[in-house]
C-alpha positions, 0 to 999 in steps of 0.5 A: 721925925713926924709926918702928917696924915689925913683921914676919910672919916671923922672922929676922935683919936683914942690911941696912938701907936708909939715906937714905930719910928725906927720901922716905918715899913711895918705900916705897909708890911703888917698894917693889921699887926704891929704896923697900925698907927691910930685907933679912931672912935668914929663920929658916926658908925656908918662913915666907914661904909663908903671905904674900901675893904682890905681886899678892894684896896689891894686890888686897887693898888695892884691896878694902879701900879700896873701889876 
């Protein structure tokens, strides 16, 4: 099974992590370890400046879930 993805940055996909098909929970449980999906070379280095940090995103998802 394949699923689409969208990105908040532009650039070139330089690597795709294969072999997660049988363990999709890795994306949530270990995103910085075995759960990564792609490596992207940004078109402009400052594109990531507007993104949330990992800590900001964790706070955001806790707030959105009502936790």
